[in-house]
N, C-alpha and C positions, 0 to 999 in steps of 0.2 A: 591954515593948513594943517595944524594939529588936530583940529576937530575932524577933518577928512580922514586923516590917518586912523583916529580912533573909531570912527564910523566904519571905515574899510575894515579894521581889524575885527570889530564886532560882527559886522556882516560875514566875513570869512570864518569866524568862529561858529557861527550860527549855521552857515551852509555845511561846514565839516561835521557839525553835530547831527544834522539831518541826514547827511550821507552815511555817516556811521550807524545811525540808527536803522536806515533802510538796509544797509548790508546785513546787520545783525538779524533783522526780520528774515532776510533770504536764507541765512544759515540755520535758523531754526526750523524753517520750512523744509530745507533740504534734509535735515536729519529725521524728520517725521514723515516725510513722503517716500514711498518706496521707489526704487529706481524703475524708470519706465520700461526697461528691457529686463525681465526676470526669465530665468529658465524654468520650464514646467518640471514639476515633480517627476522623478522616474516612475514609470510604470511598475506596479507590483509584479513580481516574479509569479508566473502561474504554477500552481502545485503540479507535482509530477503526475502524469497521467497513470491511472491504475486500471488494471483489467481484473474483474472478479474472477476468483479461482473456480475452475470447473473440472469435473472428472469426465475425461473424454473416452475412456474405455475401462472395462474390467474383464479380464480373462482368467480362467481357471486352467490348472494343469498340475502335472506332478513333478516338474522341474521347471527351473528357470535359468537364465544365462547370466553373465556377468552384468548385463544391462537391466536386470531385474524383470525382464520380459519372458512370459511363458514360452518354453521352447516347443511345446506341441499342446494345443488347447484341448480340454476334455471336460465332459460333464459327468463321467462315470469313473469311479476309482476302486481300487483294490483295498481290502481292509487294512493292510499295513503301508498303504501309500502316504507319503507326505503331501498334503494338499496346498497349493499355492493360489493366491489371488494376486494377480499382477494389476495394478491400478495406475493408470496414466492420467496426469493431471496437467493443467497449464493455468496460467494467470498469476495472481498475488499468492504470497505464502499463505498456508492453510493448515488446518489440523484435519487428518484422516483418521477414521475409526472403521475397523473391520469387526463385525459382530457375526460369529459363526453359531448357528443354531441346528439342533437335531429335531426331526419330525414334528413333535408337538410344540415346538418353540423353545425347548429346553436350551439354554445357552451353554455351548461347548467352550468358547473362548471369546475374548474381546481384546483387541489390541489397538493402540493409538500410535500415531505418528506425526510429526510436524514435517510439513513439506515446504522447501524453500520455493520462492517465486520462479516462474519460468516453466518450461515443459520438464516434467519429471516423470519417472516411473518408480513406484513404491511396490515392494513385495511384502505380503502378509502370508504367513503359513501356519498350518496346525499339523501336528503329528501325534501318533499314539503308538509306541512301540508293541504294545500287546494287542493292538488291532482295533479298528473302528467297528462298532456294531453296524451291520448291514441296514440300510434304510435311506430315507430321503433327508437332505441337509440343505441349508441355505446360508449364504453369506451375504450380509447388508453392508454397503460402503456408505458411511456418513462423511459429509464435508462440512467442517465447522458446525457440527451438531445436528445436521438435517440429513436424513437418509436420501441419497441421490441415485443410487443403482443397487440391484440385488441379482444374485445368481443362485439358481437352484441346481444341485447336483445329487448324485446318488453314489452310495458305497455298496458294493455287491461282493 
C-alpha cells in the first residue's frame, strides 16, 4: 500500500509539473502576441486649406474712403493731385508692391505692404506738393514679387 501511495504521489507531482509548464507557455505567448482586437491608429489631421493670394482689382483715383476704396475712379489727374491706387486682394496673406513710373520708365516711388489673409483693400498713394510733371505714368502692382496688374494714367 505504501508503494501505491508513493507511485500515486510521484504521478501527481509529474502531472502538476506538466500542467504548470503548459500554463507558463501560454503566459509567455500571451505577452508576445498582440491582442486580437486593436483599434486602428487615428487618421492624420488634414492640413488647413489654403487659397493662393490674388489681386482682384486695381482702381486709380484722387481720393479714398475709410475702406481704402477709391471714391471716384480716374485715369487723368491734375499736377497737384494725390494719386491713389486701391488694390483689392483675396486669399492667403501676401506681400504687395506698387511701383510708380514716369514716361520713360523712370521710377517715381515704390511701396511695399504686407496684406493679411482674406478679402482686403490696400491703398497706395503718391503726392508731390510742388506738382507732378505733365505726362504719362504707370503703376505696376506686384503680388509676392510678380507683377500681376498695371494701370496707365496721365497727369495734365
